C-alpha positions in Angstrom: 42.3 -28.5 -3.9 45.4 -28.9 -1.7 48.6 -29.4 -3.7 51.5 -30.8 -1.8 54.5 -30.0 -4.0 58.0 -31.4 -3.5 60.7 -28.9 -4.4 63.8 -31.1 -4.6 67.0 -30.5 -2.8 69.0 -27.7 -4.4 67.4 -24.3 -5.2 64.3 -22.9 -6.7 65.1 -24.4 -10.1 64.7 -27.9 -8.9 60.9 -27.8 -8.9 59.3 -30.0 -11.6 57.3 -28.6 -14.5 54.2 -30.3 -13.0 55.0 -28.7 -9.6 55.5 -25.3 -11.1 52.3 -25.5 -13.0 50.4 -26.4 -9.9 52.0 -23.6 -7.9 51.1 -21.0 -10.5 47.5 -22.0 -10.6 47.1 -21.7 -6.8 45.5 -18.8 -4.9 47.7 -19.2 -1.9 51.2 -20.7 -1.5 52.7 -21.9 1.8 56.4 -22.9 2.2 57.1 -25.4 5.0 60.3 -24.2 6.7 61.2 -26.4 9.6 62.0 -30.0 8.5 64.6 -29.0 5.9 65.8 -26.0 3.9 66.5 -24.9 0.4 68.9 -22.1 -0.3 66.0 -19.7 0.6 66.5 -20.5 4.2 70.2 -19.8 4.2 70.5 -16.6 2.2 68.8 -13.2 2.4 67.5 -13.3 -1.1 66.5 -17.0 -1.3 62.8 -16.5 -0.7 62.5 -13.7 -3.2 64.1 -16.0 -5.8 61.4 -18.6 -5.2 58.7 -15.9 -5.5 60.2 -14.5 -8.7 60.3 -17.9 -10.4 57.0 -19.1 -9.2 55.2 -15.8 -9.8 53.4 -16.0 -6.4 53.9 -14.5 -3.0 54.9 -17.2 -0.5 53.9 -17.5 3.2 56.6 -19.2 5.2 54.9 -21.8 7.4 56.8 -22.7 10.6 56.2 -25.7 12.8 53.7 -23.9 14.9 51.6 -22.9 11.9 51.5 -26.3 10.4 51.0 -28.3 13.5 48.7 -26.0 15.5 47.0 -23.8 12.9 46.6 -26.1 9.9 42.8 -25.5 10.0 43.3 -22.1 8.4 45.3 -23.7 5.5 42.7 -26.3 5.0 39.8 -23.8 5.1 41.5 -22.0 2.2 42.0 -25.3 0.3 38.3 -26.0 0.7 37.3 -22.9 -1.2 40.2 -22.5 -3.6 43.6 -24.0 -4.7 46.3 -24.0 -2.1 49.9 -25.1 -2.6 52.0 -26.5 0.4 55.6 -26.6 -0.7 58.0 -29.1 0.9 61.8 -29.4 0.5 62.7 -32.7 -1.1 59.7 -35.0 -1.6 56.5 -34.6 0.4 56.8 -38.2 1.7 60.6 -38.5 1.9 62.6 -37.9 5.0 59.9 -36.2 6.9 56.3 -36.9 5.9 53.3 -34.6 6.0 50.8 -37.4 6.3 48.8 -35.7 9.0 48.0 -32.8 6.8 46.9 -35.1 4.0 44.7 -37.2 6.4 43.1 -34.0 7.8 42.4 -32.7 4.3 40.8 -35.9 3.1 38.7 -36.2 6.3 37.3 -32.8 5.5 36.5 -33.9 1.9 39.3 -31.7 0.4 40.9 -33.1 -2.7 44.7 -33.6 -2.4 47.2 -33.9 -5.2 50.9 -34.7 -4.5 53.7 -33.7 -6.8 56.8 -35.7 -6.1 60.5 -34.7 -6.4 63.9 -35.9 -5.3 64.7 -36.2 -1.6 67.7 -37.1 0.5 66.3 -40.7 0.7 67.2 -41.3 -3.0 69.7 -38.6 -3.8 72.1 -40.2 -1.2 72.7 -42.8 -3.9 75.1 -40.4 -5.6 77.9 -41.7 -3.2 77.7 -45.1 -4.9 76.1 -47.1 -2.1 73.2 -48.9 -3.6 69.8 -47.8 -2.3 68.4 -51.3 -1.8 71.3 -52.0 0.6 70.2 -49.4 3.1 68.4 -50.4 6.4 66.2 -48.2 8.6 67.0 -44.5 8.5 67.7 -42.8 11.8 67.6 -39.2 13.0 70.2 -37.8 15.3 69.0 -35.0 17.6 71.1 -32.4 19.3 72.2 -33.5 22.7 71.8 -31.3 25.8 73.4 -31.6 29.2 70.3 -33.3 30.5 68.8 -35.0 27.4 70.8 -37.5 25.3 68.4 -39.8 23.5 70.0 -42.9 22.1 67.1 -44.9 20.5 69.0 -44.7 17.1 71.7 -46.9 18.5 69.6 -50.1 18.4 68.5 -49.4 14.9 72.1 -48.9 13.7 73.0 -52.1 15.4 70.2 -54.1 13.6 71.3 -52.6 10.3 74.9 -53.5 10.8 74.1 -57.0 11.9 72.3 -57.4 8.5 75.2 -55.8 6.6 73.1 -52.8 5.7 74.1 -49.1 5.3 72.5 -46.6 7.7 71.5 -43.1 6.6 71.7 -40.7 9.5 69.6 -37.5 9.2 71.0 -34.7 11.3 69.0 -32.4 13.4 68.1 -28.8 12.4 66.4 -26.4 14.8 64.7 -23.5 13.2 62.4 -21.2 15.2 62.5 -23.4 18.3 61.4 -21.8 21.6 63.9 -22.0 24.4 63.1 -24.1 27.4 63.6 -21.1 29.7 61.0 -19.0 27.7 58.5 -21.9 27.8 58.8 -22.1 31.5 58.1 -18.4 31.8 55.1 -18.7 29.5 56.4 -16.5 26.8 58.0 -17.9 23.7 61.5 -16.7 22.8 63.0 -18.4 19.9 66.6 -19.7 19.8 68.9 -18.9 16.8 68.8 -21.5 14.0 71.1 -24.5 14.5 72.2 -27.1 12.0 74.0 -30.3 13.1 77.3 -30.9 11.4 78.7 -34.2 10.5 81.5 -33.6 13.0 78.9 -33.1 15.9 77.0 -36.2 14.7 80.1 -38.4 14.9 81.0 -37.0 18.3 77.5 -37.9 19.6 77.5 -41.3 18.0 80.8 -42.2 19.6 79.6 -40.8 23.0 76.6 -43.2 22.8 78.9 -46.1 21.8 81.1 -45.4 24.8 78.1 -45.6 27.1 76.4 -48.6 25.5 79.7 -50.6 24.9 78.3 -53.1 22.4 80.8 -52.4 19.7 78.2 -51.5 17.1 80.7 -49.0 15.6 83.9 -47.2 16.5 86.3 -44.6 15.3 87.5 -46.9 12.5 84.0 -47.6 11.2 83.7 -46.5 7.5 81.3 -43.7 6.8 80.3 -41.2 4.1 79.7 -37.6 4.9 77.4 -35.6 2.5 76.9 -31.8 2.6 74.4 -29.7 0.6 73.2 -32.7 -1.3 71.7 -31.7 -4.6 73.4 -28.3 -4.8 76.1 -27.2 -7.1 78.7 -27.2 -4.3 77.7 -30.5 -2.7 80.5 -32.2 -0.9 80.9 -36.0 -0.4 83.8 -37.5 1.6 84.3 -41.1 2.5 86.5 -42.2 5.4 86.6 -43.5 9.0 84.7 -41.7 11.7 88.0 -40.6 13.0 88.9 -39.0 9.7 85.5 -37.4 9.0 85.2 -35.8 12.4 88.0 -33.4 11.5 86.8 -32.5 8.0 85.2 -29.1 7.4 82.1 -29.8 5.4 81.1 -26.2 5.2 77.5 -24.8 5.2 74.4 -27.0 6.0 72.7 -29.2 5.4 74.7 -32.3 6.3 73.9 -36.0 6.5 76.0 -39.1 7.3 76.0 -42.7 6.1 77.4 -45.5 8.3 78.6 -48.0 5.8 77.6 -51.7 6.0 78.9 -54.6 3.9 79.8 -53.5 0.4 79.5 -54.9 -3.0 82.8 -54.6 -5.0 81.2 -52.0 -7.2 80.3 -49.9 -4.2 83.8 -50.2 -2.9 85.1 -49.0 -6.3 82.8 -46.0 -6.3 83.6 -44.9 -2.8 87.3 -44.8 -3.7 86.5 -41.6 -5.7 85.3 -39.9 -2.5 88.1 -40.9 -0.1 90.0 -38.1 1.6 92.6 -36.5 -0.7 90.5 -37.3 -3.8 87.6 -35.5 -5.4 84.7 -34.8 -3.1 82.1 -33.5 -5.6 79.9 -35.4 -7.9 
């Protein structure tokens, strides 16, 4: 049996009772560690906290292991119980459908244990979930690579008056281009996109596209460490938010569309100079 268990957004205590029971009955536990991070990825003792609560040793699974060496995980799930832990919900912001398809193709039973993800927890800011359009991902720009496919999606959302959730890039254990060219992988230090960088990149793309999809006065909401005790939520214009220190990762950004009066009332609590915690 392959259990795919969502862990929620905050720390090790956000796992559901059903998820905890599944983890504890498994012979092997893997922790996906490249699409998002709990506190375990940001502190020296985080992983040990998970292992202490779950009562199991955890193997941290990076992108290479999951995408290139999944056969080993599936072989273990064929003969025993294996848990694959995912931050948030297994089918939330980043899905692991490929792993499920491969398991089912091999005749391996799969059980999914759901949890909260950024896709629903973002509702804490007061913008109604049913008023969101397509979610976009913002990758880190380089000198030679500045993808802008998200621009058209944001444009469509705004034409319909819908809010846009922007998921910001994280780069964990990513090989450098130079090392790949030399045929020997050397990994870059972890990087987590901030709301400030996201806004700068968004405005850069707008200046190049020039279709007035958004500008410095466009209303947004910045959210940091969503689901944690010290989560931070601030509403304001792009100009205002690009100067705010949102602190430690992870960050995400909402570009606000047309608002219901109740949404406007709720966002008032998160404007600059007012409370920024929920």
